[in-house]
N, C-alpha and C positions, 0 to 999 in steps of 0.2 A: 091386360085390361087397358082400354083406351083412356088416355088422360083427358080429364075434363077441361073445358075452357076455364080461363082464369079471369077474375075481376080483382083489380088491386086498388087499394085506397091508401093514399099517403096523407097524413094529417100533421100539421105543424102548429105550434102556438102562435097565442096572440103575440197648283197654280201654274203651271208653266204654260204661257201663251204659245200660239203656233210660231210666232217670230222667235221666241226664245228656244223652242225646240229645234227650229231651223238653225239658229245660231249654234246650238249645241252640236248638231251633226257636222256643221262646217268647221267649228273649232276643233272637232276631233281629227279632221284631216289636216288642219293647218297648224296644229301644235305637235310637232314630231316628238317632243320630249315628254308629252303626256303619256301616262300608262295606257297600254292597249289591252292588257289582261291583268286582272288583279287577283285571280285565283288559279289554282291548279286546274288544268284542263282535263286530265284523266288520272287514273289510278296507276300510272306507270310505276314499275318497281325499280326504275333506274335511280341510283343514288349518287350523290356527289359529296366530296368533303366539305367541311365548313368553310365558307367564304368569309375570311376575317374582315374584309373591308365593308361588308354590308351590315346595316343595322338590324334588318330582319330578313331571314332567308326562308323561302317557301319552296317546298318540293314541287317541281313543275315538269312538264312533258319534255323528254329528251329532244334537244335540238332547238328548243324555243326559248331558252334562258335569256338570249339577247333581246327578245321581244317583250319580256316581262319586266316591268319597272319594279325597282326595289320599294317595298313598303316601308315608309318611315313615319313615325309620330313626330309632330312638330315639337321639337325639344330644344335643348339649350343651344346647340351649335347653330340650328336654323335661325333662332331668334337673335342670336348674337350677330349673325350675318345681316339680318334685317336692321338691327339696332345701329350698325355702323353707318347706315345711310341716314338721311335726314327724316326720321319718322316721328320725331317728338313734336308735339303740338305747338310748343312755344318757339320752335326754330324755323319751320317752314322750309322752302326750297331756295337756297341761296345761290343764284347764278344770274348772269346777265341775260336779258331778253334778246332774242335774235330770231330771224326767219327760220322756221323749222328747227329751232334750237331744241325744243322738247323732243321732237321726233328723233333727232340725231343722238341726243343723250340716251333716250330710251333704247334705241337700236344698239348703241354701244353697251348699255347695261345688259341687254339680252345676250349679246355675243359673249360678254364677260361671264355671265351666269352659265352659259353653255360650256365654257372651258373650265369652270370651277365646280365640277360635279361633286368633288369631295366636301365642298363647303356645306352641302345639304345633308350629309350623312351623319347620323347620330350614333355616337358610341357612348353608351350610358356607363355610369360608374358601376363598379361591381356590386354595390349594395342596393341599387335601385333599378337595375337593368330590366327594362321591359315590363315593369309591373302593370302598367296600364294595358299592355297587350296581353300579358299572360294571365292576370288575375281579373278576368272579365266577370262582373256580376251577371247572374243568370238572366235577370230581367232585361239587361241591355241587349241581349241577343235577339229580342223580338220587337225592338223599337223601330218604327218606320222612319224613312228619311224625312227629316224636318226642314232641310235647307234646299230650296229649289235651285236648279241650275241658273246661273246668272246673278246670284245674290252677292251683295257686298258682305264681307265677313271681317271681323276683327279677331285675330288669333293671338292668344296670350300664353305665355309661360312665365309665371312670377311677375316681375316688373317689366319684362321685355314684351314688345308688341309689334305685330305687323298686320297689314291689311291686305285684302285680295278679293278676287271674284271666283266663286265656285263655278267650275266648268264641267264637272262630272261627279257622279256619286257611285259608290260601289259597296257591295257586301263582301267582307273578307272574313271567312270563318264565323259567320253569324254576327259580325260587328259592323256598324255603319262607318264608312270612311268617305271623306270628301276629297276631291282633287281640286286644288285651288291655285290660280295664277296670282302670285304675290306682287306687291308693288315694286319689288326689286327685279321682277322678270323671271323668277323661278317658278316652276310647276312642281307642287309638292302634294303628297298624300298625308292626311292627318285624320285622326278620329273626329267625328262631328262634335264631340264634347269639348274639343279644344277651341271651337268657335265661340268666343264669349259674347259676341253681339252680331246680329244679322239685320240686314235691311231688305228693302224690296229689290226685285230683279233689276239688273243692269240692262238697259235697252240699247246695247251695242250690237249692230248687225254685221256679222263677219262676212263681207262679200268680196274680200280681196286678201292677198297674201299678207298684208300688213295688219291682220285682225288683232294680233297680240299688241302691236303698237297702239292701235286705237283704244283697246281696253286699258292699257297702262296709262295713256294720256288721261282718260277719264278717271282712273284711280288716283292719279296725282292731283288732278283738279279737285277731286273730292277730298283728298287729304288737306289741301289748302283751306277748303271750306270748314273742315273739322277744326283745323288750327285756329282759324278766326273765331269760330264759335267757342272754343276752349278759352281763348283770350278774353272773350266777353264774360264768361263765367268767372274767371279769376278777377276780372275788374269790378265785379259786384262786391258790395260790402255786407252781403247777407251770409249768415252762418247757417248752412244747410243742416248741419247736425243738430243745432238747437231747435230748428223748426220741425224735425221729424222724430227726434228721440222720444222715448216714453217719459211721461211725467213721473212715473215710479222709478226711482234711482236704480233699482235692481232688476227691472223688467226689460226684455228685448222688444223692439218694434220692427216694422218692416216698411220699406219704401220701394217703389218701382222707378225705373228710369223716367218714364213719362211724368210720373207724379213729381219727381225731383226737378225735372226740367220746367214744369209748370210753375214751380215755386221760385226758381232762380232766373230762368230765361223769360223775360216779359214779352211773349209773343202770343198772338191769338191762336196760331197753329204752329206746332213745333215741326221743324224741318228734320230730315234724316240726319243732316250734319250736326244739328244741335243735340239730337239724341245720342249720336256717337260721342260727341264731346262730353255730354253729361255722364255717359257710361264710363268714359275714360277718367273723368273726375272722381267718380265713386270708387273705381278700381284703385286709383292712386292713393286715396285716403283710406287705406285698409285698416287703420286704427279704429276709425269710426264706423266703417261700413264693411260688411263681409258678404260676398255673393252666396246666395242660398245654394245648398248642395243639390237639391233636386229640381228647383224651379227657376234657376238663374237664367239659363239660356232661352227657355221658352217663354217665361213670363217676365224676364228682366227684373227679378226681385232681389233686393238686398236686405240682409238683416242689419238692423241698427243697434250697435252695441250699447248696453246700459251705461249710464253715466258713472255709476260706481265702478264698473269694470274698467272704463276708460281712465278714470282718475287713478285707480290702483296701478294700472299698467304704466301710466306716465310717471307715477311716483317711484316705482321700482326702477324704471329706466333712468330716471334722474339719479337715483342712488348709485346705480352702476357707473354712470358717466362721471359722477363726482367722486368715485372711489370712497363711498361712505363707509365708515367703520362698522356700521350696522350689518353690512353684508358679511364681513368676516365674523362678527359676533354670532350671527345666525348660523353660519357654516359650522362653527365650533360646537354649538349646541346641537345642531341637526346631526352631525356625524356621530355624536355620542348616542343620540336616540336611535339612529338607524342601526348601529352595531348591536344594541341591546335587543331591538325588535327582530333582527335577523336571527339571533341566537334563540330567541323565544320561539320563533316559528319552527326552527329545526327541532327543538326539544319537544314541541307539541304536535309534531307532524301528523301523527295518526289519531289525534284526539278529536272529539266533536268540536264544531265551530263555536266560538264564543267571542263576544265583544264587550269590553268594559271601557269606561271613560278614564283616561290617564289624568286624574285630577291633580297630581303632583307636578305635572309639567306646565310651566307658565311661559307665556309668550309676551314679548314686547309688541308695541304697535307696529314697529318695522317688521318684526317676525311675521305678524299676521298678514301684513301687506304682501310679503314674499310668498307665503304659503297660499294665499288666495290667488295670486297671479299664476302660480304653478298649477293650481287646480283648474283655473280658467283656461289654461293652455292645453289641457287634455280634452280636446274636442276635434271633430273632423274639420279639415281645411282643404279647400280647393287650391291646387297648385297654379291656377291661372292668375293668382294675385300673391303679393308678398305677405308672408305670415308675420304679423307684428309681434308675436310672442317668441319667434324662433331664436333670435339673438339673445333675448333676455333669459330664456330657459337654458340655453347653452352656457351663458356666463355664470348663472347661479349653480348649475350642476358641475361646472368646472371647479368652483370654490368648494363644493361638497366632495371633490376628489372622486367623482364617479368614473369608473373604469369602463369606457365604451368608445368604440371607434367612431360611431355616428350617434348623435343625440337626436332621438325621434320619440314618438309617443310610446313605443315599446319600453325604452329606457325610462321615460318620465313616469310611466305606470309603476315600474319597479321602485323608483325613488319615493313616490307617494305612498306605496305600501310600506316601505321601510320607515317612513316618517310617521306612520299611523294615521294617515288621512285618506286611506283607501283600503277597503277590505281586500284580502288576497282573493276572495271569491266574488268580488264586485263584478257585476255584469255591465260592461261599458256601454252596451247597446241601450240599456235602460236609462242611462244618464243623458242621452241625447235630448236636447231641449225641445226639438220638434215633436217628441212624443209626449211631453208634459207629464211624465210619470213621477209619482211621489216616491222619494227616497226614504221616507220615514216609515216605520212599521204602522200597520193599520190602527193599532191602539194608541199611537202617538200622533197620527196625522190629522191636522185640522181639516184638510180637504175631505178625507174619508169620513170623518165624524159629521161634517156638514151634509154630505151626500146621504149617509145612512139616516140622518135625522129627517131629511125630506121624505124618504121612503116610509120610515116608521110612522111619521106624523100622518101621512096620507093614507096609510093602511089602517091606522087606528081610527081616524076621524075623516069620513068622506062627506062631500056636500050632500045636502038633502035633495032627494029626487023631486023635481018639479019646481025647485027654487029658481027665482028670476035672476039671482046673482050670477054673473058670468064666471066661468071657470078661469083660474089663473094658469100660468105656464107650468106650474108644479102640481096642479090639482089632478086627482084621478076622477074618472066618471063616477057619479053617484050609484050607477047600476050598469050592468053589462048591456051595451046598446044593441047587441045582436042576440040577446037571450032568447027571444021568441023565434029566432031562426035556427037555433042549435038542434042538431040531431042527437038523440040519446043512444049511445052504443051499448047501453046496458052493462052486462057483466062480461063482455067480450074481453079476453086476455090481451093485454098490450105489453110486449116484451121490450124492456128498456135495456139495450145492449151497449156496453161501454167497457173501457179498461178497468181492471181491478184497482180500487182505490179512487176512482173518479168521483169528484165531489159535486160537479155541476152536470146533471144528466139532462139531455135535451132530445134525444131521438128514441122513439119507441116504435116497434113493429107489431102488427097483428094480422091474422089471417082467419077467414071464416069460409065455410062451405055453404054455397047457396043451392038449394034443391031445384035449380032450373038449368037450362042449357048452359048458361054462363056460370060455371061451377064455383069459383072461389073469389073471394075478395081479399085484398091486401091493404092494410092500413099502416101508415107510418106517422107517428105523433111526435112532433118536435116542440117540446115545451120551451117557453121563453127562458133563455139562459143569459148569464151576466158576465161573459168574458169575451175577449176579442181573439184569443188564441193561446194555446198552452205553449210553454217553453221549458227550459231546463230548470230554472229556479223561480220564475215569476211570470206574470202575464206580460206579453210583449207590448200591449197597448191598452189604454184605458177602455173600460166597457162603455158602450153607448148609453147604458142605464146602470146606475149603481146597484150593487148586490143587495145591500140593505137588509133583507129579511129572507128567511128560509122559504117563505112562500113562493119565491121566484125560482125554486128548484123543482124539477119534475118529480112528483110523488108526494110532495108536502101536503097538498090538499087531500089526496087519497088517504093519507095516514090519519087525518082528522075526520074522515068520513064524508068529505066534500068531493064533488066531482072535479076533475081537471078540465079546464076550458081549453079547447084546441081548435085549430082550423084544419080541416081535413082536405086532402087532395087524393081523390079516389080514381083508380084506373082499372079497366077490365082488360084482361089478357086472354087471347084464345089459345087453342092447343098448340099452335105454331109459334107462340111467343109474341104475337102482334098485340099492340095496344089498340083496342077497338072501341073503347068508350071511356069516359072520364066524368068526374063530378067534383065540384069544390063547394064545401059547406062548413060552417062552424058546427062544433059538436061538444058532447060531454063524454069523457072516459073515466072509468073508476077502477078497473081491475089491472093494476100494474104489477108486472113480474120483472124484477131487476136481475140481470144475468150478465156475466162477462163474456168477452169474445171467445176465450178458450173453451168455455163450457158449451157454447153454441157450436163450435167446431166439432167437439166430441159427440154431441148429440145428433148433429146433422150429418156426421160421417165425412167431414172435410179432412183433407190431409193435415197432419200436424206440422205446419211450417213455422219454425221458431227463428227469431233473430239470432245471429251469431254473437257470442260474447267473448271476444278474443282475449280479454284480460281476466276473465272469470269463467272459464268453460265449465267448471263444476258447480255453477250456481244452481241451487234447487229450483224446480219449476214453481210457477205461481200457484197459490192455493185457489182453486176454482170453486164456483158455487153451482155445481150441477144440480138441476132439478130432476126428480125422479118420477113426477106425476106423468102418467101415460099421455094425457091430453096435451101437455106442454111439449113432450117429445114429438108427438105426432104433428103438432102445429109447426114446430121449428123445422122439422124435416120437410114438410110440405112447403113451407116458406122458402127454404133453401132451393128446393127443386124448381119452384115457380120462378124465382128471380134468376136462377142460373139459365133456364130455358129462354127467358126474356133477354138476358144479356147476350147469349149466343146468337139469338136471332138478330139483334142489333149489330153484332159484329159481322155477321154474314152480309148485311146490307149496307155496310159503311166501309170506308177506307181508312179508319182510324187505327193507330197502333201506339204502343207504349214501349219506349226504349228502356231497357233494364240495365241498371248499374248500381252496385252496392253503395250505400251512403250511411254515415254514422249519425247516431242520435244519442244524446246524453240526458240523464234525469238525475235528480237529487232527492234523497230521502228526507233530509232535514228542511222543512219548509214551514214558514217563510224564512229566508235568509235576511238578516239585518244588514242593510246597506249603510253607507256613510253619507250623511247629508253634505251637500256642497258647502264649502267654506264654514264648517262647524267650528266654533271658537276653541274647542278643546281637541287634543289629540286622543286617539283610541289605542287600546292594546288588544291585539287579535291573537288568539290561540286556536290551534287545531285547523281543521278543514272539513267541509261537508263530504259525505260519501257520494261519489259519482258512479252511476251505473252507465257503462259504455256498451252500446249495442250497435251492430251493423245490420241494417235492413236492406230490403230491395223492393221494387215495385211488385215483384211476384209474391212477396209476403204481405204487403199492405193492401194489395188489390186482389186478394184471394180469400176464400172461405167466408166466415161471418162478416169480416170487414167489407168484402165485396158485396155481400147482401145488403148491408146498411147503405153503402155508397150508391148502389144501383137504385135502391128505393128513393134516395134523395134526388138522384138524377131524374127519375120518373116524375117525382113531384114537381120539379122545375119545368119539365116538359108539359105536364098537365096545366100548370099555371099559365104558361104561354098560350096554350090552346084556349083556355078559359078567357083570357083577356081578348084574344082575337074574336071569339064567338060573341062576346058582349060589347065589342067595339070600344074597349076601354084602353087608353094608352098606357104603356109601361116600358121601361128600359129592358132590353134583352142583351145577353152576352152572345157575341158572334165571333167566329174565327173561321178563316179560310184554310183549305188544304195547303200542305207545304209546296213551295216553288222550287223547281230544279234549277240550280245555278250553273251546272256544267252539263252532265249527262241528262238528256231529256227523258230517259227511261229510268232514272235513278229511283224515282218514287215508286214506280211499278215493281222494281226489283226488291225494294224494301218490303212492300206489301206481300210479295211472294214468299218472303222469309218469315212472315208471321207464324207463330205457333197457334194452336187451337184457341188459346185464351187471348190472342191479340198482342203478345209480347214479341219484341225483336231485340237482337243484340245491339247494345248501345254503340259499339264501334262500327258496326255495319251501317247504322243510321248516320253516324258522324262522317264516315267516308263518303256517303252518298251526296254530301254537300247540299243539303236541303235547307231552305229558309222557311221557317214557320212564321207566318204573319201573326202579328199581335192580336190579342183579344180586343174587340171594340164593343162599345155600348151604343145600341141603336134602338129606335122604336120599331123598326121593321123586323119581322120574324125570319132573320137570316140563319144561315148554316152555322152550327157549332161543331167544327170538324173533330176536335179531340174528344167530344162527348158523343159523337155518332148521331148528332141531331141534323136532319136534312133541311134543305132550304124550304122555307114556307111554314115551318113548325115553330121554331124559336125555343129559347131557353131562358127562363127567368128564375133567379135565385129567390127562394122563399122559405128555406128550411132553418134559418138561424136569425130570427128577427131581433134578438138581443145582441148577437155577436157582430152582425153586419147591419148597419143602418139602412142600406139599400133594401134588405129583406123586410125591414120594418115598414119602409115606404110602400112596398108591394102589399103587405098585409093591410095597411090603412086604405090603400086604393081598392082592394077587394071588398073590405067590409063596408066602405062607403058606397060602392056600386051595388052591394046587396041591399043596403038600407034605402038607397035612392036610385032605383033602376031607371035608366034613361036620362038622368040628370047630368049636368056637366061634371066631369071628373074632379075629384079632390085635388089631384096634381095634374095640371094641364100639360099638353105636349110641349109648350114653350118652356115650362119649368123643368120638365124632365130632360129636355135637350141640353139645357144649361147645366143640369146636375150630372150628366154623363161623364164629362171630363174629370169632375171631382172624384167620382167613383174610381176611375182608372188610376188617378194619381194616388189615392189612398191604398189601392191594391198594390201598386208598385212599391210604395213606401213600406208596406207591411212585408212583402216578399223580400225586399232588401234587408229589412231588419231581421227577419227570420233566418236568412242565409248567413248574415254576419254573426248573429247570436250563436248558432250552432258551430260555426267555424271557430268562434272564440272558445267555446267550452270544450270542443274536441282538442284544440291546440293546447289549452290549459291542462287537460287531463294527460295528454302525451308528455308535456313538459314536466309535470310533477312525477309521472312514472319514471322518466329518465333520470330525474334529479333526486329521487328518494334517497335520503342519507342513511336510512336504516335498512336498506336492502342490499344484499350481497351483489358484488359486481357481476358475478356469473349466476344467472337465473336459469333454472331448469325450465324447459318449455317456454322460453321467452318469446312472446308473440312478435317482438321486433326483430327476431332473427329470421332470416330467409324471406325478407320482404321482396316483392316484385312491384315494379311500376309499369303501367301501360300508357303509352303515349296518347295524348288527347288532341294534340294540335299539330298543324303543319307549320306554325310560326315559330321561328327560332330567333332569339334576341342575343346579339353578340355582347360579350363582356370584354373588358380589357384583358389582354393576355391570350386571346384566341379561343377561350371556352365559350360555350353557348348555353342558353337557358330555354326551356320549353315546359309546358304543363304535362303532368302525368297523373294517373290515378292509381292509388294503392288500394287494391280491392280488399285485402285482409283487414285494413283499418277503415275502409269506406271513406277516404279523404282524397282531395286533390292536393297535389304538391308541386313545387317548382323544382325541376331536376336540372342540375348543371352538368353539361357534358364536357369532357376534356377536349383540348385542341386536337384536331385531326379526326374527330369522331364522324363516322358515316351517319348522315342524317336518318333517323328512324322514321317509319311511317306511322300513321294513326293505327292503333291496335297492336303495334309491336311492343313486346315486353322486355324488360331488362332487370337484373337483380340490383336492388338499391338498399341504402341504409339511411336512416334519419341523420341529418347533419346539423340542422338548426331549426328551432321552433320559436317564432316571434308571436308573442301574445300581446295584443294591443287593440287599437281601434280597427285595424285591418289585419287580423291574425293570418299568419302564413306558415306553412311547413315546407322546409327545404330538404331535399334528398340528394345523395350523390350515388353514381353507379359504383358497384363493388369492383 
């Protein structure tokens, strides 16, 4: 029987100039010390022993090692070398003026730099070797170069600083590096993130062999200007901190470098030198100002510490310097509390989690100051500036007799848990101030109560239709503004497919047979939902609209006999899987059928692909909710067949692929978990621990079966939205991405595509060896290609399926509804507004991805650590999942440690985690994809959780 054409419907609820480029090419030939190749040229199997004198070793083509410069991060030894010269703003350059004196001195410095090669090599300490190189956040691998060639940069590590000019950029294993000529004459490679401040391009034209001398002369002249500007800032009597801090003693504020300069430097137009000087001033005063983690380099934004934090920090610092007896008194009390809490946690190891206030523990004012400072210190910190809390924390923990070789946030977390001021299950990601997450339970939180009150009040009492009184920012419409445009889908079944136990349902699918040539229609209804993303124990970010009432969950209206209000994105698919027609319209749906993914898989005949559970392989399967009505079975099978044919068609006509690698996910039964409010006046007693479910998934599991069907419907809806906006000439932001770029072998991309299986999957290590750079996703008004989604150039992709979870989707819904109500009128959101909003979307997405990655790394590391330290389990476990582990090499980069050993990143597939593997001296460097037997050696649970393994 010939398959009928298909119609589907998806519904969702309401700089470099030519001169600079010439300079770059000339500089490349005139700077013999600059790197000529920053990546492996081919996949040669030739291997060499560890070179103990290099900071980073990369596998390279045989016979070309002498031409490949060593990759170094700008670290302590480099900046110490720079610091020994006159780099400080208040010193200047102290020498007598003479004819060509500067040229002679610079030439001498260049010769000296060439003979002191070892001065630039970084040999990290055993405890921090190469963490920036090895533990690369996933999102950084797709960040484009932001520093143009010829740009002045200030490179910082802690309190040490050097300046230079960027002469080249490079991608090294997916990470952006710059090659910079420093003021001391050295040519160095460093991550772009080490450049704390950048200015406009340097207009030095390299037309002669003395190009480097010319650049350095300009660098030193610029440093003099910065020194003079810094002196002018210091000479003012204005207190910048008092001008920019929050009036609320406990609230943070922000300030940018230009804003600070405008307040202090009384000039109509700020010079580059004055901005550099102001940036140096802010960096030096790290007690008051902290560079923002995500926006410091691009937006030059600093967080301004609350006055209460600053006063407490200085008070505890004074107590330490004056050897106050209060420090020892606190230590005696704290050591007793810590011992009791440790024993309580061991005794209640397997009990359910519980938190009670320790009302019998009383603190003095000095005790509270110390505890508050310790809690303030448990936060992320950029190592480009001195941490004002570091010495204080180390001093206090020393008096507590904490047994640790290195005092870091991992140790501080354990101390706060022992003191009863941090729950053992506390999710440190949720405590980040930039997420503004509430640490109190919903029933105790004033913020949640205020949000729920707004929703409840407006749902109960709405403005009167036709009233002349304008709506306020919290008011709902008195009636549905597009009610007259809604299409009634009658009793058509809508299948709400989600995980078992899901509380906030948003996506629904339906299919209907049409008795014409275009045989079937496919509907996907996405009801407005009130969360930003699921996590192990809580939401990762606040909802764009508060939950407030059950009416905001899909199915609530249908239960009370009312129709669900949806916005439908319909598309017609022919027998070959092509999308040949589409439609967007608001509608009503009434007949909801809630069903879980596993049940759909069974009814549709999909393979039973289950996540691995290495620590609980005998766990019983989930209880499914299989429906037995023939009409639903027929619809779901037809739906699966339709979407599968559409997906395979898209795969044949695109060059997208998905690299498959196992990854761990955790979930908790006991929700919500009560966190510990920051700086709570009382200590807590914690017993037990939540039950964590540890699973290992892969893309083949998450992008197959019923999950694939739902995902493909969502993708189709986003494509329909873009087509609709184009047809109606209404502007909207689209997500675009370009195909991967080959960094070495020009045929690498084609080879990866040839290795795709019928479902578009490829081996992760094959893709990793191909050395491909995947350009980042951009947001543009033009209908560009979205490579990873298989969307061709000219069609575009607009997210519209989660208007309560993503504000950008809500903007798209508003734009559509306004265009439907006012066809031909000026759009609700102009092109100018959308263009300015695009970077904000990109930043929010980056922050969320980083939070999600850190969140799951934290919980997997915490699970593994508890499994290894369980005091009630026998030392020898039968079928121990940690026995017989293998690690697969992920990277070509190897960071030397003291003693000749080397570190690199590997992946442990049984556990689905990345780990740092330390290789013993003399080890032959493995290639990407090589496996070795390993064992867990150390697990660090903290702000940046890490797992360390050793070869067996």
